[in-house]
N, C-alpha and C positions, 0 to 999 in steps of 0.2 A: 199671440196677439190676433192672428188670423182666425183661429178657433173661437176666441172670445167674441170678436166682431160678428163671425158667422152665426154663432149661437144666439147673440142678441137679435139679429135678424130673424132667425128661425123662430125664436119665442114670440117676437112681435108679430110674425105672419101667421102663427097658428090660428088665432081667432078668426082670421079672414081667408083661410085656405079655400073655403067653398064659395067664395064670391066670384060670380061669373064675370069674365072679361071678353072683349071682342075676340072673335075667331079670326086669327091671322094664318092663312093657309101656307104662307111662305116661311113661317117660323121654324117648322120642323125641318125642311130641307136645309136651311141655312145653319140651323143649330147642330144637326147631325153630321153634315159636311165638315163643319168646324171640328166636331168630335172625331170624325174618322181621320182628318189630317193631323190633329194633335196626338192622338193615340198612336198613329202610325210613326210619326217622327219620334215620339217617346220611346216606342219599342225599338226603333233603329238604334237610337242613342244607348238604350239599355243593352242591346245585343253587342254594341261596341264595347261597353263597359265589361260585358261577359267575356269577350274575345281577349281582354287584357288580364282580367282576374281568374278566368276559367272556373268560376264558382257556380255551383248548382243553383244556389239561391237566386243569383243574378239572371240565369237562364230562365227560371220559372217566372220571375217577375216580368222580364221582357216578354215572355209568351203570354202572360195575362193581359198586358196592354195590347199586344197584337190581337188577342182574342177580342177585346172590346172593339178594336177598329173593325174586325171581320164581322162581328155579330150586329154592329150598327148598320152595316150595309143592308141586309134583308129587312131590318126594322124600318129603315128609311123607304125601301122600295114598297113594302106592304102597307104603309101608313096611308089610311084613307084620305083622299084629297090632295096628297103631295104630288102625285103624277096622274093618278086616275081617281075616279069617284070611290072605287071600292079597293084600290091598291093593286099592285102588280104581284106576280109569282103565284097567282090563284089564291090570293089572300082572302080570309074570311073575317067575320066580325071579331074573332078571338086572336088573330095572328099577331098583331102588334103587341097586345097585352102580354101573351106568352113569351114572345121574343124579348120584351122588356124584362120579364122575370128571369129568363135564361141568362140575360146579359147582367143584371144587377145581383143576381144570386151566385153565379159562378165566379165573377171576378174576386169577390172576397175570399173564395176558396184558394185562389192563386196566391193572395196576399198571406193567407194563413200557412200554406205550404212554404212560401218564402221566409216567413218568420221562423218556422220550424228548422229549416235548413240552416238559416243564419245562426241559430242558437247552438247548433251542434257542428263538430268538425268532420268534414267529409273530404275524401282525397280529391284533389283538384283534377279536372278533366284534362287529359294530355293535350298539348297544343296542336298535335297533328289531328285531333278529332274534334276541334272547335267548329270548323265549318260544317262537319257532318251533323253535330249536335244542333246547330242553328237550323239547318235544313229540316231536321227531324222535327224540331219545335214548330217551325212555320207550318210544315205539313200537318201536324197534329191539331193545332188550333184552328186551321182552315178547315180541316175535317169536322171538328167539333161544330164550327159555325154552320157548315152545310147541313149536318145532321139535325141541329136544333132548328134551322130554318124549314127543313122539310117536314119536321115533326110539327111545327107551328102552322104550317100551310096544308100540305097534303095530308098530314096526319092529324089535323085538328080535331077530327071527330073522336079521337082517342083521349083527348085532354078534357078536363072539366071546364065547365062555362065559368068564366071569371069576369065577364063584361057584358053589359046590356046596353046597346046603343053606345053613347059616350060615357056611360057610367060603369066604373069597375069596382064598385063597392064590394062585390062578392070576393075580390082578392083579399080584402080584409077579413071578411066573415068566413072565408074558406081556410084562412091561415096562411096563404101564400106570402102576402106582403109582410106580415109579422116574421115569418121565417127568414125572408130576405134580409129584414132589418136585423135579425138576430145574428145572421152570418156576418154582417158588416160589424157588428159589435164585437163578435168573437175575433175578427180580424184585428181590430184595434187593440183588443186585450192582448192578443199574441204579440203585436208589435211593442206593446208597452212593457212586456216581460223580457225583451231582449237585453242580454247581459252587457253587450257592447253596441252602443247606438251610434251610427254614422249620420252624416247630414241627410243622406237619402232616406234612412230610416225615420228620421225625425219629420221630414216633409211628407213621408208616406202616411204617417200617423195623422198629420193635418188632413190629407186626401181622405182617409177613411172617416174622420170626423165629418168633413163636409158631405161625404158620400152617404153617411147616416142622415144628415139633414135633408139631402136630396130625396132619399127613399121615404123619410118621414113625411115630407111636405106633399110629394106626388103620389105616394102609394099607401100611406097609413092614415094621415089626418085628411088628405084630400083624396077624392075618388071619382073625379070626373074630369074630362078634357076641357081645356080653354078656361079653366078657372084660375084664381091667383095661386093656389098650391101647385097647379099643373105647371104654369109658367115659372113660378119660383123654384120648383124642384129641377126643371130643365136647366135653369140658370146655374143652380148649385152644381149640377153635373158637369157643365162646361167649365165652371170654376175649378172643381176638383181635378178634371183632366189637365188643366193648364198648370197646376203647381209643380208637378214633377218635371214637366217639359221646361218650364221656367228655370227650375233648379239645375237641370242637366245643361241648359243652354248657358246659364251663368257659370257653372263649373267648367263647362267646355271652354268658355271664353277666358275664364281665369287661367285654365291649364295652358291655353295657347300663349297667354301672356308670360306665364312661368317658363313655358318652353323657350319663348323668344329670349327672355332674360338669361335662362340657363345656357341657351346656345351661345349668347354673348360672352357669358362668363366662362363657359367651356373652351371657347375659342381663345380667350385671354389666358385661361389656365393651361391649355395645350401649348400656347406659345411659350408661357413661362416654364412649363414642364419640359418642353423640348430643349430650351436652353439650359435648364437645370440638369436634365438627363445627360445632355452633352457635356455639361461641366463635371457631372459625376463620372462618366465614362472616361473623360480626359484625365481626371485625377485618380482614378482607380488604378491599382498596380496590376492591370490586366491588358491583354491585347484583344480589342473588340472590333469586329468587322462585320460588314453585310455585303454580300455579293449577289449579283443577278444570276439568272439561269445560265448565262455564258461564262460565269466565273469572274466577272469584272467587279472590282471593288466599287461599291456605290456609297459606302460610309466606312470611315476609320477613325479611331480615337487617337489621342496623343500618344498612348503607349504603343500603338502600332508604328507611329512615325518614329519614335525613340528606338524600337526594336529593329526596324528595317533601315534606320538612318535615311529615311526618305520623307519629304514634306507631304502634306495633304494633297496638294495639287499634283505631285508626282505620282501619288498612288491611286487616285480616283481614276477609274477607267482601265487600270492595269489588271493583270491576272497573276497568279502565283508563278506561272511559267514565265512571265515576262520579267519577274524579279529574280527567280532562282534557276531559270533555264530548264532544260531537260534532265531532271535529277530524280533520284528515289524520293526525295523529300516532295517534290512537285507531283509525281505520279500518285503517291499515297494521299495527298490532299485532294487531288481531282477525284480519285476513287471514293474517298469519303464523302465529298460533295454530291457525287452521283447517287450514292446509297441514300442520303438524306432526301434528295429530290424524288427517287423512285419509291422509297418505302414511306415518305412523309413522316418519318420518326426521327427523334433525336438520338444522337449517338455520342460516345466519348471515346478518344483515342489519345494515346501518348505518342508524340513525335520527337525525334532527335533533331532539333532545329539548328541549321547553320547559323553562326553568329560571329561577329568579328573577334570576340573574346574566346572563341571555342565552342563546340557543340553544346547545346543547352537541351535539357529534357523539358518539354512543354506538354501540359495536359489540356487538350482541345475539347470543348463541348461544342458540337455543331447541331443546329436545329433548323426546321423549315419555317419560312414566313409565308403566310397565306393571304390571298387577295379576298375580296367580298364574296367570291363564288366558291371559296374553299379550295382554290388551286394553289399550288406552290408557286410563288413569284420570286423568291430569292432564298438565300442560305445565310443564316446568322451564325457567328462564331465568336466564342470567348476562350481565351488562352491563358493559362497561368504558368509561369515559370516555376517548375518544381525540382530544379537542378539540386539546390541545397537540400531539399527534403529527401531526395533519392540518395544523396550522399550520406545523409544522416541516417537514413533507413539501412543503407549498406553498412555503415559504421555500427549501428545498433545490432544488425544481424551478425556482423563479425564479433561483436562483444558477446551476444547471446551464445554464439557457437563456440568461442574460444574462452569463455569465462570459466575460471576455476571454481568460482562459487556456483552454487545451485540456483537457477532461476525457474520459478513456477508461475504460470498464469492459470487461474481458475475462474469459473463463473461464480455467481453469488451462492450457489449451492455446494461449492467446493469441488466441482468436476473439473479435472485437469484439461486445460485447453492447449497449452504449450509446455514443453519441458526441455530445458537446455541439455546438450550433450554431456555436460559435466556430471549429470546424474549418474552415468555409468561409474564414474570414479567414486562418487560419494555413497551411492546406495546399491550399485551393482546391477541396475536395471538399464535397458536401452530406452531412449525417449519414447519410441513407439509402443513400448510395453506398458508405459504408464498413461500416455495421452488418451483422453476419453474415459478414464476410470475415476472414481472418487477418491480424494486424497485420504478418506478414512480407511482405504484398504492398506495404506502404507504408515499411518501415524500410529505410535505406540498408544494403546487404549487409554491408559491413565492420563495422557496429555491432550486427549480429544476435546474434552469440554473447554479447557483453557484455550485451545486454538480457535474453537467456534466463537468464544467470547472476543478474542482479538479481532476476528473477522466482523463480528457485529459492531464493535467499536469503530472499526474502519470505516463501516457503511454510514455511520452517523457523523463523519467528518474528522475522526481522529486518526492520527498516524500510528501504525503498529510498529514500533521501534524496539529492536533488541529484545524480543521475546524468544525463549528457547522451547523447542519441541523435539521430542525423541521420535525418530523414525525407525522402522525395521529394515535393515539391510537385507538384500536378497538372500545372504547366507544365514540369516536369522539373528545376527547380532544387532544390538541397539546403537544407533548413531545419534549423538546429540547435535542439533543444528540450531545456530542462533539466526533468527529471521529479522528482516526489515521489510515491511509491507505497506502498500497503499492501495486505496480503492478508487477506481475510475467510475465515476457516475455515468459518464457519456457511453463508455463501452460496456458498463455493468460487469466489470471483471476485477478481480484481485490480481496485483502483481507482487511477488515476493522474491527476495534475494536471500539466500541462506548460505551460511558458512559452517562447514564441518568443525565443530568444537570438541570432538572426542579427544584428539591429541592435545589440544590446549588445555582441556580439563585435566588430562593426565599430567601435563607439565605444571599446572597450577598446584596440583596436589603434591608433586615432587618439590616444587619451590617452597610450599608451605613446610614440607617435611624437612628441606634443607635449612630454612630459617629456624625451625624448631631445634634441629641439631646444632646450629650455630649458638642459639640461646643456651642450650644444655652445655655445649663446650665451654662457653664463658663461665658458667657457673661451676662445672666441675674443675676447670683450670684454676679458678680462684681458690676453691676449696683445697685442691692439691697443693697449691703453693704454700698455704698456711700450714697444712699437715707436713709438708717437707721440712719446715722449720722444726716442728716437734720431733720428727724422725731423725733429723740431724743430731739433736741432743741425745735422743735415746740410743741411736747407733753408735755415736761417738763414745758415750759413757759405757755402753755394753762392751765395746772393744777394749777399752782401757781396764773394765773389770775382767774381761777375759785374760788380758796380759798379766794383771795382778794376781789372778787366782789360779795360775797353772800349777801351784803346788798344793791347792785345796781341792782334792778329788770330789769332796762332798758338795762343793759350791761351784766347781767348774762347769758341770752340765747345765746348771741354771743360767749361768752367764752366756753359754753357747746358745742356749734356747732363746734367750733374749736377743742375741745377734741374729739368729735365724729368722725369728719373727719380725724383727725390724727390716731385714732384707726383703721379706715377702711383702711387707707393707709398702717398702720403697718401690718394688716392682709394680704394685697396684697404682701407686701415685704416678709413676712414670707413664702407665697406660692412660691414666686420666689426663695427664699433661699432653700426651700424644693426641688424644681425642680432641682436646681443646686447642691443639696446634700451638702449644706454649713450651714445647721442649726445644732445645738448641740442637739442630741438626749438624752433622759433619759430612756433607755431601762429597762424594768421590765419583770420578768417571768410572762407570760400570758397565760391563758387558753382561746383560741379564742371562744369556745362555751359560756363561762361565759360572755366574753366581748360582743358577739353578743346578747346574751339573756338580758344583762343589757341594751342594746340600743333599745329593741323592742318597748317600749312605745314612745320613741323619733321618731323611725322610722315610726310608725303608724301615728303620728301627722304630721310628714313630708310629706308622700305620700297622705294622705287623705283617706277617706272611700270608694271612688270608685275604689281603687286599692286593689287586693288581695295580701296578704303577705304569702309566702310559705317558711318554714324553713326546711332545710335538714342538720342536724348536725351529725358529725362523732361521733360514740360511742368511748369513750376512746381516746380523741384527744391528740396528742403530745403537750408538752409545748414549747412555743417560747419566746424569749426575744425581746420585741419591746417596742417602745414608745407608751403607750396606748392612750394618747391624740391624737398624730399624726394619729394613726390607726383609732380612732373614727372619726376624721375629714375626713380622706381618704374615709372611708366607707360612710359617709354622703354625700360627693361629688359624689361618684358612685351612691348612691340611688336616689339623686336629679336628676342626669343625666338620670337614668333609667325611673323615673317618667315622666320627660319631654318628653322622647322618645316615651312613650306609649300614649301620647295625649288623656287624659280623661279616660282612663280605660285599665285594663290589669292585669297581674300577675307579681309581683316582687318575686324573689326567692333568698334567701341568703343560701349559701352552705358552709360547711367546710368539708375537706377530707384530708386524708394522701396521700403523694406522695413521691416516691422514684425515684431519676434520677440516671441512670448509665452513663457510659462514652458516650454510643450511644446517649442517650437522650440529654446529655449535648452538643454534637456536632450538634444536630438538632435544639434545641431551643437556639438562641444566648444569651449569657450572663448567661446561666444556669450552675450550678455547680453540681458535684456529691454529693449524700447524700440524707438525709431525710428532707422533707419539709411538713409543714402544710399549706394547702390551704384555703383561704377564697375567695368565689366568689360571684358576684351579677349578676343575669340573668334578663332579661326583654324580653318580647315578642313584642317590639315596632317596630319602622320603620326600624331599623338597619342602617348600614352605607355602602356606596359604597367603593371600594378599594382605591380610591383617598383620600377620607375622612379618612379612616382607616389609611393610611400611615401618616397622619398628626395629628393624634389624640392627641399625647402627646406635640405638639409644644405649647410653651407659647403664649397666646393671641389669639390662633386659636380657633374659636368657630362656631358652626352651628346655634346658637341661634340668635334671632332677636336682633338688637341693644338695649342695655340697660339691656338685659336679662342675660348677663353672661360676665365674664372677660376673659375666655379662659385660666385661670390658675389652674382650679380645677384638671384636669387630669394631668397636669404638675406637681403639688404638689404631687399627688399620685405617679406618676413615680419616682420622686426624692426620696421620702420617702422610697419606696420599695427597690430601689437600694441602698440606704444608709444603710438600715437595713440588707443587705446581701442577699436579695431575688430577685426575678424577677417577671415580670408582663406580662401577655398575653391578648390579646383582640381578641375575635372571634365575627364576625358580618357578617350577610347577609341581604341585603335589603329585607324588608317585613317579616323577620323572627325573628329579635330581635338581642341583643347583650349580650355577656358574658364576664365580666372582672374578671380575676382570678389572685389573689395575693398569691405568694408563700414566706413563711418565713422559714428560717432554724430552724430545731428541736433543742431545748435547752437540755443541759444535766441535768438540774434542773428538778426535778419531781414535785415541788410545785409551783403553780402560785401565784403571788401577786395580791390582789384584787385591782381594780382601786380606788384610794382615790381622792375625790374631793378637789381641792385646796381652801382653806379658805382664803379670802382676809383680810388682816390686815395690820396695820400700826405700827409695832414695832419701838421703838425709842432707842436712846442711847446717851452716852456723850463721847464716845471714840474719839481718834484722827485717821483720815483717811487721807493717802497720796494718792491723786487722780491724776493719770497720764494719759492724753488724749491730742493727738496732734491736734485734732479738737477743736479750741478755743471756738466756740459757744456751742459745746456739753459739754466741760469741765466747762464753766461757768454755764450752766443750771444744770448739775449734781451737782456742788458744791452748788448751790442755794437750791436744793432739800434736800441734805444732811444736810445743815444748818438748814433747816425748821424742820428736824426730830431730831435736838438737837446734832448733831455730830460737833466736830471741824475738820475743812477741811484745807489741805494745797495742793495747786495744782501745777503741773509740766507739761510742754508741752511735754516732751519726757523722755526717760529712763536715759539719762545722767544727766539731770537737777535733776531728782529724786535721783539718786546716790549722787550728790553734796549735796543735802539737808540732806541725811543720814549721810554723812561723816562729815557734820558741827554739827551733834548732834541731829538731829531730830529723835525721837523714836515713830513712829506712831503704833497704835494697828492694822491697817488693811491697806494693799496695795491693792487699787482699781485701776486696769490698763486696758487700751484697749490692745487688742491682736496685732492688726496690726498698726504699727505707723512708722512715719518717723524718721530720726535722727540716723540710723544705728543700732538700738536695738529695737526688738519687745517685746511685753509683756512677752512672755514665757522666753526670754532671761533675762529680768529684774527680774522676779520671781526667776529664778535659781540663779542669782547673789545674791539677798537678802537672799535666803534660805541657802546659804553657810555661809553668815556673820551673819545673824540674824535669826537663826532656829526657833524662837518662832513667827516670824512675819506671820500673817494671810494673806492670798492672795485671792482676788476675781477678776475674769477676766470678762471683758465685751467686746462684739464684735457684729458686724453684721453677721459674720460667723466665723468658727473656723477650717475649712478644712485644713489639712496639718500642723497645728500648735498645737492644743490641742487634737484633736480627735485621737483615736487609729486606727488600720487598718479597723475595723468594722464600723467606723463612730461615735462611742459612746465616751463620755467623760470618763477618768478615775475616779474611785470612790472618790479619794482624791481631786479632782479639783472642785472649786466652780465657777459657770459660770452664767452670767446674759446677756441674749441676747438683742441686740438693735432692735428697739426702746423699751423702757420699761416705765412703769407708776410708780408713786411714790410708790404705794403699793408694786410693784414687786421689786423695788430698796430697799425699807426698809426691806422686807423679806430677800432678798439675802444678805444684809450687816449683818443683825443680825444673820443669820445662819452661815456665815463665821466667825464672832466674837465669837460665842458660841461654836467654836470647842475647843478641850482640849489642846490647846497650852499654854505655859507659856508666860507671858508678855515679851516684848522686854526689855533686861536689860538696866538699865540706864547708 
């Protein structure tokens, strides 16, 4: 708006610029004094702006206005008629004209420099050099004014003539005025191109517009003193000088108003903040205090009151010594305060603080408080109770140092920062041998990438749980470790807890092997039971044929071969039943030393003279309850296997020893129970077994012997027998070093062992009545035929229901001979129970291929009152079992 109005006046005045007007001698002194005052005040205000902004541009603009004030002074003094007719300072006819040119041409240059500096970023002048910069600027522009004044007066002869009397039209013709006008225009363009325009820049553009109008009216379109253009140009000049001053005065006034309002608001805010900070300090779980230089409390928060159990009034003005007396706590606090005051630095200390509930660990932060001169006037203190944290740290340290599991702390690159002492047990290294090294040095290479992926997942917020990594032990072996890990973003560290899974992995393999053996045992036991029924028929009929064909020399060998084959088959099925733990045991109290000693001759015959026999028997062995015949068979199996493994020579060692298993051992050896055990072991120094063979050693029909040299049932039988006897078995073997098989049997409460009694084969006979119950018809017919041949009267029944029908119809047998497992809804045990309730004197003999879960107790042994005949059986075994059952002290069945 100002530019538009000024332009209108400028355009209106151009046609009349050369119109002469009255000559007012006082105009120049008044006009230029006003200019000097205005420009000086403007420059002072701009220098003040510079001292706050420390901007090079502001310094240049302030210098430009000060230059205008300085150059106006010689122009006023040399102006003809102002003070003297020809002017002061030795002025000539050209002096004022050239001073006007130096004035109006140089100021636009200052504006151009200001615009260029505003458009670019320059480092601010340091605050310490502001005053120096202002003094240098004042000196520079003053020097410029003096030089230009001297040149326009004393050196006037060196300058071209631009004025004749009161006419200075030669300024136009010589190009001086147009050049000055062009510089003003360039200054306006430079301001116009500023990227970020401030209020000062905007009004400076207005100044330059009016400045152009001033030069145009008085130096370009007008060329004589005291005409309209001359007067109008001077008026424009004064107007231009006033704009920036007015803007700065208005801005200063507004700033003072804002400062006053801000001061009021700050005062209110300070009061509110003081109350708020007091509230914050009071509610914070901290002890906050301020002390003066004499150590007296001048501020305490509510936490301090609670901690010391003193009120605010009781604490203010007191010292630590007043509260706690002459103590170590007091002296350490006073020393810390002195250190803060002397060094003017903050410190942190941990103090054991006396407290009614006991000593507390507190973390104190002490810091200096400064006055306006930068001197320390007090000591501030903030304390935090870290007692529980220290207890937790100590507990964590104990956990870290005593943990059985391995604890590792690594940075994001996998470099080990901390390693728990348990690493020596798990990996064989000392913690200091691993700390500072990369985990790559210890991880099994194939597991390296998987571990890195787990670490990457942890860093994106996922927990690394239960991943397994193999590490290399110091001795070279591989250790499987199961890890749980977490990433701390604050600490930039991984935390891992690992458990050695090597033994567990081994136990899991052994458990799977045990479960597999159990399943195979179930299968083989079932098959053996059915096969026994067939063998019973074959063996029974073969024996009858053998009796009937004694006079037929041509057929007798065939019958004998049939009997021999059936007996060998029966032996195989017994081994299968032993493996499946489905044979009926006859346990007796046994001294293992006596049993082994009694077998020595048989052992020597079995292994031959080329093998050395070594005995290592426990002194005072514990007594065990086992089936002696089965144990002898088991030991012979192991001895034969040991002999075959030594291939023509070696040492066979039989050992007995006492062993006690606790809970820990029971968890390490699968199937082992707590308690006392007697061990018997067979060692050899033969070829040994590789791990694959060792894993299958108890499987039925698995053998490493050549075809025709073994059935693969020997160790299976041993395994089943030991398990059924309540013990367990372990096999240790290494290729090239030999094998040791150890059998463990639970200690018996009995102190006396029964000596092994050799069974005498006989054929006792009788005439009693036998009720034979068997669901397998061939077995029933064959058994009936054998009983009849032994003199007994026999009545057969295919199942339990039929047997009960016979009894209810009046049959009174002397003996119930029944199979255990039968079809028809009633097994042999249930039939015996039924008969026992109604016919208490009826004797019972069970027969079966196996008895597991039906007749045997929890230990696998038969109750003492139960008579049992295992299938398949020979006629002599049948005769003896029937006679023993009949000869019990029961009364005959009542008629």
